[in-house]
Biotite code that builds the C-alpha atoms (Angstrom):
import biotite.structure as struc

atoms = struc.array([
    struc.Atom([0.000, 0.000, 0.000], chain_id="A", res_id=1, res_name="MET", atom_name="CA", element="C"),
    struc.Atom([1.722, 3.203, -1.120], chain_id="A", res_id=2, res_name="ASN", atom_name="CA", element="C"),
    struc.Atom([1.931, 6.359, 0.963], chain_id="A", res_id=3, res_name="GLN", atom_name="CA", element="C"),
    struc.Atom([-0.575, 8.377, -1.090], chain_id="A", res_id=4, res_name="LYS", atom_name="CA", element="C"),
    struc.Atom([-3.180, 5.623, -0.785], chain_id="A", res_id=5, res_name="PHE", atom_name="CA", element="C"),
    struc.Atom([-2.722, 5.570, 2.980], chain_id="A", res_id=6, res_name="LYS", atom_name="CA", element="C"),
    struc.Atom([-3.176, 9.321, 3.132], chain_id="A", res_id=7, res_name="ILE", atom_name="CA", element="C"),
    struc.Atom([-6.324, 9.296, 1.007], chain_id="A", res_id=8, res_name="MET", atom_name="CA", element="C"),
    struc.Atom([-7.731, 6.405, 3.067], chain_id="A", res_id=9, res_name="LYS", atom_name="CA", element="C"),
    struc.Atom([-7.095, 8.440, 6.216], chain_id="A", res_id=10, res_name="SER", atom_name="CA", element="C"),
    struc.Atom([-8.909, 11.402, 4.686], chain_id="A", res_id=11, res_name="ILE", atom_name="CA", element="C"),
    struc.Atom([-11.906, 9.282, 3.724], chain_id="A", res_id=12, res_name="ILE", atom_name="CA", element="C"),
    struc.Atom([-12.182, 7.398, 7.017], chain_id="A", res_id=13, res_name="THR", atom_name="CA", element="C"),
    struc.Atom([-11.419, 10.096, 9.533], chain_id="A", res_id=14, res_name="THR", atom_name="CA", element="C"),
    struc.Atom([-12.336, 13.240, 7.650], chain_id="A", res_id=15, res_name="GLY", atom_name="CA", element="C"),
    struc.Atom([-10.473, 16.495, 7.346], chain_id="A", res_id=16, res_name="ILE", atom_name="CA", element="C"),
    struc.Atom([-10.722, 18.988, 10.141], chain_id="A", res_id=17, res_name="PHE", atom_name="CA", element="C"),
    struc.Atom([-10.823, 22.695, 9.398], chain_id="A", res_id=18, res_name="ILE", atom_name="CA", element="C"),
    struc.Atom([-10.988, 24.776, 12.550], chain_id="A", res_id=19, res_name="LEU", atom_name="CA", element="C"),
    struc.Atom([-11.809, 28.437, 12.318], chain_id="A", res_id=20, res_name="LEU", atom_name="CA", element="C"),
    struc.Atom([-11.650, 31.521, 14.424], chain_id="A", res_id=21, res_name="SER", atom_name="CA", element="C"),
    struc.Atom([-12.136, 35.162, 13.577], chain_id="A", res_id=22, res_name="VAL", atom_name="CA", element="C"),
    struc.Atom([-10.395, 38.254, 14.837], chain_id="A", res_id=23, res_name="PHE", atom_name="CA", element="C"),
    struc.Atom([-11.561, 41.825, 14.314], chain_id="A", res_id=24, res_name="THR", atom_name="CA", element="C"),
    struc.Atom([-9.313, 44.828, 14.156], chain_id="A", res_id=25, res_name="PHE", atom_name="CA", element="C"),
    struc.Atom([-11.405, 47.989, 14.024], chain_id="A", res_id=26, res_name="GLY", atom_name="CA", element="C"),
    struc.Atom([-10.033, 51.354, 13.070], chain_id="A", res_id=27, res_name="GLN", atom_name="CA", element="C"),
    struc.Atom([-10.775, 53.186, 16.297], chain_id="A", res_id=28, res_name="ILE", atom_name="CA", element="C"),
    struc.Atom([-10.490, 56.961, 16.220], chain_id="A", res_id=29, res_name="GLN", atom_name="CA", element="C"),
    struc.Atom([-9.063, 58.962, 19.109], chain_id="A", res_id=30, res_name="LYS", atom_name="CA", element="C"),
    struc.Atom([-11.707, 59.517, 21.745], chain_id="A", res_id=31, res_name="GLN", atom_name="CA", element="C"),
    struc.Atom([-12.939, 62.989, 22.398], chain_id="A", res_id=32, res_name="ASN", atom_name="CA", element="C"),
    struc.Atom([-12.811, 63.701, 26.128], chain_id="A", res_id=33, res_name="MET", atom_name="CA", element="C"),
    struc.Atom([-16.277, 65.213, 25.992], chain_id="A", res_id=34, res_name="LEU", atom_name="CA", element="C"),
    struc.Atom([-17.972, 62.530, 23.902], chain_id="A", res_id=35, res_name="GLN", atom_name="CA", element="C"),
    struc.Atom([-17.583, 58.754, 23.837], chain_id="A", res_id=36, res_name="GLU", atom_name="CA", element="C"),
    struc.Atom([-17.310, 57.282, 20.351], chain_id="A", res_id=37, res_name="ILE", atom_name="CA", element="C"),
    struc.Atom([-19.225, 54.061, 19.830], chain_id="A", res_id=38, res_name="LYS", atom_name="CA", element="C"),
    struc.Atom([-17.367, 51.572, 17.631], chain_id="A", res_id=39, res_name="CYS", atom_name="CA", element="C"),
    struc.Atom([-18.971, 48.362, 16.348], chain_id="A", res_id=40, res_name="THR", atom_name="CA", element="C"),
    struc.Atom([-17.152, 45.734, 14.238], chain_id="A", res_id=41, res_name="PRO", atom_name="CA", element="C"),
    struc.Atom([-18.392, 44.380, 10.903], chain_id="A", res_id=42, res_name="PRO", atom_name="CA", element="C"),
    struc.Atom([-21.004, 41.630, 11.179], chain_id="A", res_id=43, res_name="GLN", atom_name="CA", element="C"),
    struc.Atom([-21.343, 38.726, 8.773], chain_id="A", res_id=44, res_name="PHE", atom_name="CA", element="C"),
    struc.Atom([-24.983, 38.097, 7.765], chain_id="A", res_id=45, res_name="THR", atom_name="CA", element="C"),
    struc.Atom([-24.600, 35.281, 5.253], chain_id="A", res_id=46, res_name="GLY", atom_name="CA", element="C"),
    struc.Atom([-27.239, 36.790, 2.958], chain_id="A", res_id=47, res_name="ILE", atom_name="CA", element="C"),
    struc.Atom([-26.502, 39.281, 0.218], chain_id="A", res_id=48, res_name="LYS", atom_name="CA", element="C"),
    struc.Atom([-28.016, 42.749, 0.417], chain_id="A", res_id=49, res_name="LYS", atom_name="CA", element="C"),
    struc.Atom([-29.414, 42.091, 3.894], chain_id="A", res_id=50, res_name="VAL", atom_name="CA", element="C"),
    struc.Atom([-28.159, 44.429, 6.593], chain_id="A", res_id=51, res_name="VAL", atom_name="CA", element="C"),
    struc.Atom([-30.245, 43.701, 9.688], chain_id="A", res_id=52, res_name="PRO", atom_name="CA", element="C"),
    struc.Atom([-30.037, 45.519, 12.960], chain_id="A", res_id=53, res_name="GLU", atom_name="CA", element="C"),
    struc.Atom([-30.148, 42.168, 14.703], chain_id="A", res_id=54, res_name="LYS", atom_name="CA", element="C"),
    struc.Atom([-29.841, 38.729, 13.174], chain_id="A", res_id=55, res_name="SER", atom_name="CA", element="C"),
    struc.Atom([-29.342, 35.065, 13.914], chain_id="A", res_id=56, res_name="ASN", atom_name="CA", element="C"),
    struc.Atom([-27.666, 34.316, 10.616], chain_id="A", res_id=57, res_name="PHE", atom_name="CA", element="C"),
    struc.Atom([-24.692, 31.993, 10.255], chain_id="A", res_id=58, res_name="GLN", atom_name="CA", element="C"),
    struc.Atom([-21.263, 33.233, 11.287], chain_id="A", res_id=59, res_name="THR", atom_name="CA", element="C"),
    struc.Atom([-18.279, 33.621, 8.989], chain_id="A", res_id=60, res_name="ILE", atom_name="CA", element="C"),
    struc.Atom([-16.905, 30.519, 10.767], chain_id="A", res_id=61, res_name="ASP", atom_name="CA", element="C"),
    struc.Atom([-19.954, 28.528, 9.651], chain_id="A", res_id=62, res_name="ASP", atom_name="CA", element="C"),
    struc.Atom([-19.719, 29.836, 6.121], chain_id="A", res_id=63, res_name="TYR", atom_name="CA", element="C"),
    struc.Atom([-16.035, 28.975, 5.725], chain_id="A", res_id=64, res_name="LEU", atom_name="CA", element="C"),
    struc.Atom([-16.497, 25.575, 7.319], chain_id="A", res_id=65, res_name="ARG", atom_name="CA", element="C"),
    struc.Atom([-19.153, 24.715, 4.728], chain_id="A", res_id=66, res_name="LYS", atom_name="CA", element="C"),
    struc.Atom([-17.423, 26.207, 1.702], chain_id="A", res_id=67, res_name="ASN", atom_name="CA", element="C"),
    struc.Atom([-13.676, 25.702, 2.158], chain_id="A", res_id=68, res_name="VAL", atom_name="CA", element="C"),
    struc.Atom([-12.321, 22.273, 1.257], chain_id="A", res_id=69, res_name="THR", atom_name="CA", element="C"),
    struc.Atom([-8.861, 20.786, 1.586], chain_id="A", res_id=70, res_name="TYR", atom_name="CA", element="C"),
    struc.Atom([-7.081, 20.966, -1.800], chain_id="A", res_id=71, res_name="PRO", atom_name="CA", element="C"),
    struc.Atom([-6.522, 17.361, -2.927], chain_id="A", res_id=72, res_name="THR", atom_name="CA", element="C"),
    struc.Atom([-2.952, 18.027, -4.018], chain_id="A", res_id=73, res_name="GLU", atom_name="CA", element="C"),
    struc.Atom([-2.045, 19.479, -0.624], chain_id="A", res_id=74, res_name="ASP", atom_name="CA", element="C"),
    struc.Atom([-3.718, 16.601, 1.210], chain_id="A", res_id=75, res_name="ALA", atom_name="CA", element="C"),
    struc.Atom([-1.785, 14.063, -0.859], chain_id="A", res_id=76, res_name="GLU", atom_name="CA", element="C"),
    struc.Atom([1.469, 15.908, -0.111], chain_id="A", res_id=77, res_name="ASP", atom_name="CA", element="C"),
    struc.Atom([0.654, 16.070, 3.631], chain_id="A", res_id=78, res_name="CYS", atom_name="CA", element="C"),
    struc.Atom([0.720, 19.874, 3.654], chain_id="A", res_id=79, res_name="ILE", atom_name="CA", element="C"),
    struc.Atom([-0.763, 21.089, 6.933], chain_id="A", res_id=80, res_name="GLN", atom_name="CA", element="C"),
    struc.Atom([-0.822, 24.287, 8.919], chain_id="A", res_id=81, res_name="GLY", atom_name="CA", element="C"),
    struc.Atom([-2.737, 27.389, 9.953], chain_id="A", res_id=82, res_name="THR", atom_name="CA", element="C"),
    struc.Atom([-3.875, 29.856, 7.305], chain_id="A", res_id=83, res_name="GLU", atom_name="CA", element="C"),
    struc.Atom([-4.414, 33.479, 8.356], chain_id="A", res_id=84, res_name="VAL", atom_name="CA", element="C"),
    struc.Atom([-6.009, 35.980, 5.961], chain_id="A", res_id=85, res_name="VAL", atom_name="CA", element="C"),
    struc.Atom([-6.794, 39.616, 6.671], chain_id="A", res_id=86, res_name="ARG", atom_name="CA", element="C"),
    struc.Atom([-9.175, 41.755, 4.615], chain_id="A", res_id=87, res_name="PHE", atom_name="CA", element="C"),
    struc.Atom([-11.222, 44.948, 4.655], chain_id="A", res_id=88, res_name="ILE", atom_name="CA", element="C"),
    struc.Atom([-15.009, 45.117, 5.027], chain_id="A", res_id=89, res_name="VAL", atom_name="CA", element="C"),
    struc.Atom([-16.093, 48.269, 3.185], chain_id="A", res_id=90, res_name="THR", atom_name="CA", element="C"),
    struc.Atom([-18.942, 50.625, 4.190], chain_id="A", res_id=91, res_name="PRO", atom_name="CA", element="C"),
    struc.Atom([-21.045, 48.993, 1.454], chain_id="A", res_id=92, res_name="SER", atom_name="CA", element="C"),
    struc.Atom([-20.630, 45.523, 2.957], chain_id="A", res_id=93, res_name="GLY", atom_name="CA", element="C"),
    struc.Atom([-18.136, 44.200, 0.424], chain_id="A", res_id=94, res_name="ASN", atom_name="CA", element="C"),
    struc.Atom([-14.715, 42.649, 1.049], chain_id="A", res_id=95, res_name="VAL", atom_name="CA", element="C"),
    struc.Atom([-11.439, 43.815, -0.452], chain_id="A", res_id=96, res_name="THR", atom_name="CA", element="C"),
    struc.Atom([-7.673, 44.258, 0.120], chain_id="A", res_id=97, res_name="ASP", atom_name="CA", element="C"),
    struc.Atom([-6.903, 40.646, 1.005], chain_id="A", res_id=98, res_name="PHE", atom_name="CA", element="C"),
    struc.Atom([-3.574, 39.967, 2.655], chain_id="A", res_id=99, res_name="MET", atom_name="CA", element="C"),
    struc.Atom([-2.232, 36.537, 3.541], chain_id="A", res_id=100, res_name="VAL", atom_name="CA", element="C"),
    struc.Atom([-0.731, 36.929, 7.003], chain_id="A", res_id=101, res_name="VAL", atom_name="CA", element="C"),
    struc.Atom([0.312, 33.279, 7.223], chain_id="A", res_id=102, res_name="ASN", atom_name="CA", element="C"),
    struc.Atom([0.346, 30.953, 4.220], chain_id="A", res_id=103, res_name="SER", atom_name="CA", element="C"),
    struc.Atom([0.038, 27.170, 4.335], chain_id="A", res_id=104, res_name="VAL", atom_name="CA", element="C"),
    struc.Atom([0.256, 26.837, 0.541], chain_id="A", res_id=105, res_name="SER", atom_name="CA", element="C"),
    struc.Atom([-0.588, 28.763, -2.615], chain_id="A", res_id=106, res_name="ASN", atom_name="CA", element="C"),
    struc.Atom([-3.541, 26.438, -3.226], chain_id="A", res_id=107, res_name="ASN", atom_name="CA", element="C"),
    struc.Atom([-4.981, 27.166, 0.207], chain_id="A", res_id=108, res_name="ILE", atom_name="CA", element="C"),
    struc.Atom([-4.293, 30.900, -0.129], chain_id="A", res_id=109, res_name="ASP", atom_name="CA", element="C"),
    struc.Atom([-6.259, 31.030, -3.370], chain_id="A", res_id=110, res_name="ASN", atom_name="CA", element="C"),
    struc.Atom([-9.115, 28.877, -2.084], chain_id="A", res_id=111, res_name="MET", atom_name="CA", element="C"),
    struc.Atom([-9.660, 30.898, 1.084], chain_id="A", res_id=112, res_name="VAL", atom_name="CA", element="C"),
    struc.Atom([-9.501, 34.243, -0.719], chain_id="A", res_id=113, res_name="ILE", atom_name="CA", element="C"),
    struc.Atom([-11.853, 32.988, -3.448], chain_id="A", res_id=114, res_name="ARG", atom_name="CA", element="C"),
    struc.Atom([-14.332, 31.842, -0.808], chain_id="A", res_id=115, res_name="THR", atom_name="CA", element="C"),
    struc.Atom([-14.122, 35.158, 1.025], chain_id="A", res_id=116, res_name="LEU", atom_name="CA", element="C"),
    struc.Atom([-14.713, 37.078, -2.226], chain_id="A", res_id=117, res_name="ARG", atom_name="CA", element="C"),
    struc.Atom([-18.006, 35.225, -2.530], chain_id="A", res_id=118, res_name="ASN", atom_name="CA", element="C"),
    struc.Atom([-19.184, 36.952, 0.670], chain_id="A", res_id=119, res_name="THR", atom_name="CA", element="C"),
    struc.Atom([-19.412, 40.339, -1.072], chain_id="A", res_id=120, res_name="ASN", atom_name="CA", element="C"),
    struc.Atom([-22.607, 42.022, 0.045], chain_id="A", res_id=121, res_name="GLY", atom_name="CA", element="C"),
    struc.Atom([-23.042, 39.635, 2.988], chain_id="A", res_id=122, res_name="MET", atom_name="CA", element="C"),
    struc.Atom([-21.628, 41.992, 5.592], chain_id="A", res_id=123, res_name="TRP", atom_name="CA", element="C"),
    struc.Atom([-23.104, 44.627, 7.814], chain_id="A", res_id=124, res_name="LYS", atom_name="CA", element="C"),
    struc.Atom([-20.272, 47.179, 7.879], chain_id="A", res_id=125, res_name="PRO", atom_name="CA", element="C"),
    struc.Atom([-18.564, 48.305, 11.033], chain_id="A", res_id=126, res_name="GLY", atom_name="CA", element="C"),
    struc.Atom([-19.360, 51.735, 12.378], chain_id="A", res_id=127, res_name="THR", atom_name="CA", element="C"),
    struc.Atom([-17.633, 54.536, 14.222], chain_id="A", res_id=128, res_name="ASN", atom_name="CA", element="C"),
    struc.Atom([-20.092, 56.780, 16.037], chain_id="A", res_id=129, res_name="ASP", atom_name="CA", element="C"),
    struc.Atom([-22.924, 55.098, 14.046], chain_id="A", res_id=130, res_name="ASP", atom_name="CA", element="C"),
    struc.Atom([-21.285, 55.955, 10.709], chain_id="A", res_id=131, res_name="LYS", atom_name="CA", element="C"),
    struc.Atom([-20.272, 53.075, 8.381], chain_id="A", res_id=132, res_name="PRO", atom_name="CA", element="C"),
    struc.Atom([-16.504, 52.767, 8.108], chain_id="A", res_id=133, res_name="GLU", atom_name="CA", element="C"),
    struc.Atom([-14.026, 50.423, 6.450], chain_id="A", res_id=134, res_name="ALA", atom_name="CA", element="C"),
    struc.Atom([-12.614, 47.980, 9.012], chain_id="A", res_id=135, res_name="MET", atom_name="CA", element="C"),
    struc.Atom([-10.268, 45.030, 9.042], chain_id="A", res_id=136, res_name="GLU", atom_name="CA", element="C"),
    struc.Atom([-11.275, 41.439, 9.695], chain_id="A", res_id=137, res_name="LYS", atom_name="CA", element="C"),
    struc.Atom([-9.033, 38.443, 10.079], chain_id="A", res_id=138, res_name="GLU", atom_name="CA", element="C"),
    struc.Atom([-9.860, 34.760, 9.683], chain_id="A", res_id=139, res_name="VAL", atom_name="CA", element="C"),
    struc.Atom([-7.780, 31.819, 10.849], chain_id="A", res_id=140, res_name="THR", atom_name="CA", element="C"),
    struc.Atom([-8.248, 28.322, 9.427], chain_id="A", res_id=141, res_name="LEU", atom_name="CA", element="C"),
    struc.Atom([-6.400, 25.256, 10.681], chain_id="A", res_id=142, res_name="VAL", atom_name="CA", element="C"),
    struc.Atom([-5.871, 22.567, 8.037], chain_id="A", res_id=143, res_name="PHE", atom_name="CA", element="C"),
    struc.Atom([-5.177, 19.169, 9.608], chain_id="A", res_id=144, res_name="LYS", atom_name="CA", element="C"),
    struc.Atom([-5.143, 15.698, 8.101], chain_id="A", res_id=145, res_name="LEU", atom_name="CA", element="C"),
    struc.Atom([-6.887, 12.784, 9.759], chain_id="A", res_id=146, res_name="GLY", atom_name="CA", element="C"),
    struc.Atom([-6.961, 12.807, 13.537], chain_id="A", res_id=147, res_name="GLU", atom_name="CA", element="C"),
    struc.Atom([-3.918, 15.001, 14.155], chain_id="A", res_id=148, res_name="LEU", atom_name="CA", element="C"),
    struc.Atom([-4.642, 16.882, 17.384], chain_id="A", res_id=149, res_name="SER", atom_name="CA", element="C"),
    struc.Atom([-3.947, 20.444, 18.456], chain_id="A", res_id=150, res_name="ASN", atom_name="CA", element="C"),
    struc.Atom([-1.476, 18.983, 20.946], chain_id="A", res_id=151, res_name="PHE", atom_name="CA", element="C"),
    struc.Atom([0.523, 17.452, 18.104], chain_id="A", res_id=152, res_name="GLU", atom_name="CA", element="C"),
    struc.Atom([0.578, 20.801, 16.257], chain_id="A", res_id=153, res_name="PHE", atom_name="CA", element="C"),
    struc.Atom([1.940, 22.409, 19.432], chain_id="A", res_id=154, res_name="ASN", atom_name="CA", element="C"),
    struc.Atom([4.460, 19.611, 19.916], chain_id="A", res_id=155, res_name="TYR", atom_name="CA", element="C"),
    struc.Atom([5.806, 19.896, 16.368], chain_id="A", res_id=156, res_name="LEU", atom_name="CA", element="C"),
    struc.Atom([5.996, 23.695, 16.574], chain_id="A", res_id=157, res_name="ALA", atom_name="CA", element="C"),
    struc.Atom([7.989, 23.479, 19.822], chain_id="A", res_id=158, res_name="LYS", atom_name="CA", element="C"),
    struc.Atom([10.430, 21.071, 18.177], chain_id="A", res_id=159, res_name="LYS", atom_name="CA", element="C"),
    struc.Atom([10.939, 23.491, 15.289], chain_id="A", res_id=160, res_name="TYR", atom_name="CA", element="C"),
    struc.Atom([11.388, 26.349, 17.764], chain_id="A", res_id=161, res_name="TYR", atom_name="CA", element="C"),
    struc.Atom([14.048, 24.440, 19.716], chain_id="A", res_id=162, res_name="ALA", atom_name="CA", element="C"),
    struc.Atom([15.891, 23.406, 16.561], chain_id="A", res_id=163, res_name="LYS", atom_name="CA", element="C"),
    struc.Atom([15.749, 26.951, 15.221], chain_id="A", res_id=164, res_name="GLY", atom_name="CA", element="C"),
    struc.Atom([17.206, 28.292, 18.456], chain_id="A", res_id=165, res_name="ASN", atom_name="CA", element="C"),
    struc.Atom([20.009, 25.740, 18.231], chain_id="A", res_id=166, res_name="GLU", atom_name="CA", element="C"),
    struc.Atom([20.838, 26.897, 14.706], chain_id="A", res_id=167, res_name="MET", atom_name="CA", element="C"),
    struc.Atom([20.576, 30.561, 15.691], chain_id="A", res_id=168, res_name="PHE", atom_name="CA", element="C"),
    struc.Atom([22.418, 30.670, 19.018], chain_id="A", res_id=169, res_name="PHE", atom_name="CA", element="C"),
    struc.Atom([24.695, 27.609, 18.988], chain_id="A", res_id=170, res_name="THR", atom_name="CA", element="C"),
    struc.Atom([25.485, 27.205, 15.301], chain_id="A", res_id=171, res_name="LYS", atom_name="CA", element="C"),
    struc.Atom([25.332, 30.956, 14.511], chain_id="A", res_id=172, res_name="SER", atom_name="CA", element="C"),
    struc.Atom([23.377, 30.189, 11.354], chain_id="A", res_id=173, res_name="SER", atom_name="CA", element="C"),
    struc.Atom([20.338, 32.492, 11.094], chain_id="A", res_id=174, res_name="PRO", atom_name="CA", element="C"),
    struc.Atom([19.481, 31.220, 7.596], chain_id="A", res_id=175, res_name="ARG", atom_name="CA", element="C"),
    struc.Atom([19.151, 27.634, 8.789], chain_id="A", res_id=176, res_name="LYS", atom_name="CA", element="C"),
    struc.Atom([17.333, 28.824, 11.904], chain_id="A", res_id=177, res_name="ALA", atom_name="CA", element="C"),
    struc.Atom([14.856, 30.718, 9.735], chain_id="A", res_id=178, res_name="LEU", atom_name="CA", element="C"),
    struc.Atom([13.796, 27.505, 7.971], chain_id="A", res_id=179, res_name="LYS", atom_name="CA", element="C"),
    struc.Atom([12.810, 25.934, 11.299], chain_id="A", res_id=180, res_name="TYR", atom_name="CA", element="C"),
    struc.Atom([11.057, 29.064, 12.571], chain_id="A", res_id=181, res_name="PHE", atom_name="CA", element="C"),
    struc.Atom([9.103, 29.208, 9.293], chain_id="A", res_id=182, res_name="ASP", atom_name="CA", element="C"),
    struc.Atom([7.955, 25.599, 9.773], chain_id="A", res_id=183, res_name="LYS", atom_name="CA", element="C"),
    struc.Atom([6.837, 26.348, 13.320], chain_id="A", res_id=184, res_name="GLY", atom_name="CA", element="C"),
    struc.Atom([4.928, 29.465, 12.322], chain_id="A", res_id=185, res_name="ILE", atom_name="CA", element="C"),
    struc.Atom([3.098, 27.635, 9.519], chain_id="A", res_id=186, res_name="VAL", atom_name="CA", element="C"),
    struc.Atom([1.594, 25.538, 12.322], chain_id="A", res_id=187, res_name="LEU", atom_name="CA", element="C"),
    struc.Atom([1.221, 28.245, 14.988], chain_id="A", res_id=188, res_name="LEU", atom_name="CA", element="C"),
    struc.Atom([1.225, 31.680, 13.305], chain_id="A", res_id=189, res_name="PRO", atom_name="CA", element="C"),
    struc.Atom([0.231, 33.510, 16.486], chain_id="A", res_id=190, res_name="ASN", atom_name="CA", element="C"),
    struc.Atom([2.957, 32.045, 18.689], chain_id="A", res_id=191, res_name="ASP", atom_name="CA", element="C"),
    struc.Atom([4.758, 35.134, 19.960], chain_id="A", res_id=192, res_name="LYS", atom_name="CA", element="C"),
    struc.Atom([8.007, 33.365, 20.862], chain_id="A", res_id=193, res_name="ALA", atom_name="CA", element="C"),
    struc.Atom([8.315, 31.993, 17.326], chain_id="A", res_id=194, res_name="LEU", atom_name="CA", element="C"),
    struc.Atom([7.514, 35.401, 15.826], chain_id="A", res_id=195, res_name="LEU", atom_name="CA", element="C"),
    struc.Atom([10.135, 37.148, 17.957], chain_id="A", res_id=196, res_name="VAL", atom_name="CA", element="C"),
    struc.Atom([12.770, 34.582, 17.021], chain_id="A", res_id=197, res_name="GLN", atom_name="CA", element="C"),
    struc.Atom([11.944, 34.582, 13.327], chain_id="A", res_id=198, res_name="ARG", atom_name="CA", element="C"),
    struc.Atom([12.151, 38.362, 13.360], chain_id="A", res_id=199, res_name="GLY", atom_name="CA", element="C"),
    struc.Atom([15.638, 38.181, 14.845], chain_id="A", res_id=200, res_name="LEU", atom_name="CA", element="C"),
    struc.Atom([16.729, 35.626, 12.242], chain_id="A", res_id=201, res_name="ALA", atom_name="CA", element="C"),
    struc.Atom([15.290, 37.764, 9.453], chain_id="A", res_id=202, res_name="ARG", atom_name="CA", element="C"),
    struc.Atom([17.033, 40.851, 10.795], chain_id="A", res_id=203, res_name="TYR", atom_name="CA", element="C"),
    struc.Atom([20.361, 39.015, 10.954], chain_id="A", res_id=204, res_name="GLN", atom_name="CA", element="C"),
    struc.Atom([20.217, 38.082, 7.265], chain_id="A", res_id=205, res_name="ILE", atom_name="CA", element="C"),
    struc.Atom([19.200, 41.589, 6.197], chain_id="A", res_id=206, res_name="GLY", atom_name="CA", element="C"),
    struc.Atom([15.413, 41.193, 5.879], chain_id="A", res_id=207, res_name="ASN", atom_name="CA", element="C"),
    struc.Atom([14.529, 44.154, 8.076], chain_id="A", res_id=208, res_name="LYS", atom_name="CA", element="C"),
    struc.Atom([11.025, 44.570, 6.642], chain_id="A", res_id=209, res_name="ASP", atom_name="CA", element="C"),
    struc.Atom([10.191, 40.939, 7.401], chain_id="A", res_id=210, res_name="GLY", atom_name="CA", element="C"),
    struc.Atom([11.540, 41.312, 10.935], chain_id="A", res_id=211, res_name="ALA", atom_name="CA", element="C"),
    struc.Atom([9.421, 44.393, 11.570], chain_id="A", res_id=212, res_name="LEU", atom_name="CA", element="C"),
    struc.Atom([6.301, 42.608, 10.293], chain_id="A", res_id=213, res_name="ARG", atom_name="CA", element="C"),
    struc.Atom([6.888, 39.776, 12.755], chain_id="A", res_id=214, res_name="ASP", atom_name="CA", element="C"),
    struc.Atom([7.483, 42.098, 15.700], chain_id="A", res_id=215, res_name="TRP", atom_name="CA", element="C"),
    struc.Atom([4.530, 44.331, 14.878], chain_id="A", res_id=216, res_name="ASN", atom_name="CA", element="C"),
    struc.Atom([2.420, 41.180, 14.712], chain_id="A", res_id=217, res_name="ARG", atom_name="CA", element="C"),
    struc.Atom([3.557, 40.340, 18.241], chain_id="A", res_id=218, res_name="VAL", atom_name="CA", element="C"),
    struc.Atom([2.541, 43.826, 19.346], chain_id="A", res_id=219, res_name="LYS", atom_name="CA", element="C"),
    struc.Atom([-0.885, 43.402, 17.712], chain_id="A", res_id=220, res_name="THR", atom_name="CA", element="C"),
    struc.Atom([-1.356, 40.079, 19.481], chain_id="A", res_id=221, res_name="LEU", atom_name="CA", element="C"),
    struc.Atom([-0.653, 41.698, 22.834], chain_id="A", res_id=222, res_name="GLY", atom_name="CA", element="C"),
    struc.Atom([3.062, 42.113, 23.322], chain_id="A", res_id=223, res_name="GLY", atom_name="CA", element="C"),
    struc.Atom([5.761, 39.747, 24.498], chain_id="A", res_id=224, res_name="PHE", atom_name="CA", element="C"),
    struc.Atom([5.682, 38.750, 28.148], chain_id="A", res_id=225, res_name="GLU", atom_name="CA", element="C"),
    struc.Atom([9.262, 37.616, 28.694], chain_id="A", res_id=226, res_name="SER", atom_name="CA", element="C"),
    struc.Atom([11.164, 40.796, 29.545], chain_id="A", res_id=227, res_name="LYS", atom_name="CA", element="C"),
    struc.Atom([13.975, 38.679, 30.999], chain_id="A", res_id=228, res_name="GLU", atom_name="CA", element="C"),
    struc.Atom([14.424, 36.992, 27.628], chain_id="A", res_id=229, res_name="TYR", atom_name="CA", element="C"),
    struc.Atom([14.613, 40.341, 25.858], chain_id="A", res_id=230, res_name="LEU", atom_name="CA", element="C"),
    struc.Atom([17.257, 41.542, 28.299], chain_id="A", res_id=231, res_name="GLU", atom_name="CA", element="C"),
    struc.Atom([19.373, 38.477, 27.557], chain_id="A", res_id=232, res_name="ASN", atom_name="CA", element="C"),
    struc.Atom([19.516, 39.210, 23.819], chain_id="A", res_id=233, res_name="ILE", atom_name="CA", element="C"),
    struc.Atom([20.490, 42.854, 24.222], chain_id="A", res_id=234, res_name="GLY", atom_name="CA", element="C"),
    struc.Atom([23.702, 42.363, 22.261], chain_id="A", res_id=235, res_name="ASN", atom_name="CA", element="C"),
    struc.Atom([22.002, 40.980, 19.154], chain_id="A", res_id=236, res_name="LEU", atom_name="CA", element="C"),
    struc.Atom([21.537, 42.910, 15.945], chain_id="A", res_id=237, res_name="LYS", atom_name="CA", element="C"),
    struc.Atom([17.956, 44.139, 15.771], chain_id="A", res_id=238, res_name="GLY", atom_name="CA", element="C"),
    struc.Atom([17.434, 44.165, 19.528], chain_id="A", res_id=239, res_name="TYR", atom_name="CA", element="C"),
    struc.Atom([16.981, 47.951, 19.699], chain_id="A", res_id=240, res_name="ALA", atom_name="CA", element="C"),
    struc.Atom([14.146, 47.935, 17.137], chain_id="A", res_id=241, res_name="GLU", atom_name="CA", element="C"),
    struc.Atom([12.526, 44.878, 18.702], chain_id="A", res_id=242, res_name="LEU", atom_name="CA", element="C"),
    struc.Atom([12.601, 46.522, 22.113], chain_id="A", res_id=243, res_name="ASN", atom_name="CA", element="C"),
    struc.Atom([11.191, 49.765, 20.705], chain_id="A", res_id=244, res_name="ARG", atom_name="CA", element="C"),
    struc.Atom([8.279, 48.026, 18.958], chain_id="A", res_id=245, res_name="ILE", atom_name="CA", element="C"),
    struc.Atom([7.307, 45.901, 21.932], chain_id="A", res_id=246, res_name="LEU", atom_name="CA", element="C"),
    struc.Atom([7.591, 48.867, 24.259], chain_id="A", res_id=247, res_name="GLY", atom_name="CA", element="C"),
    struc.Atom([9.619, 47.166, 26.980], chain_id="A", res_id=248, res_name="ASN", atom_name="CA", element="C"),
])
């Protein structure tokens, strides 16, 4: 029994799990001391041209779960990971300006974006002070084969993190370290330790823009808790910018 047959049998018998969660990043204006500004995020309705004040329609999670499928080619090649896509919900309830924050594969990128495009007109736009305003949304989809658990994703990501640190600190090889950090982040794109380390590796090889994207992502997620760790890397190239971004 060849490997591809085993994989396809696993897919058929155990199913493919796509887990979803949604994050909203609203553009919040500075508050006037004399007047509180009410900000509401975009709301997915699931029905075109319907913008209800209140609704019990399906969520964007439900919609993606029903309409996104695992690309056969990726399943056969055992490509797994966590896809993160950010986009804008316009005041007219359409979606635009897609950006892949974390890519599992080109096939998955295209499928998720294509599915999201089909939600044009299915959104109640976000508002600032009751006025419709363009706002960002972010969706996260976990593509796993068979019965692979979240624990196993975490376990593999930790192994990549440890190996990347070995390459970075012990072997002084940021390029090799970057390959391991990339593998870990494909699985856990919101892991702040991995993002900090990948940023350092990127900075070391001259990819400053990539490093700043990683560190700003950490800031968006809520900062980096380990101040002691940051103090211990004070002699590394890029430390000053990392410290400035995270505000420690």
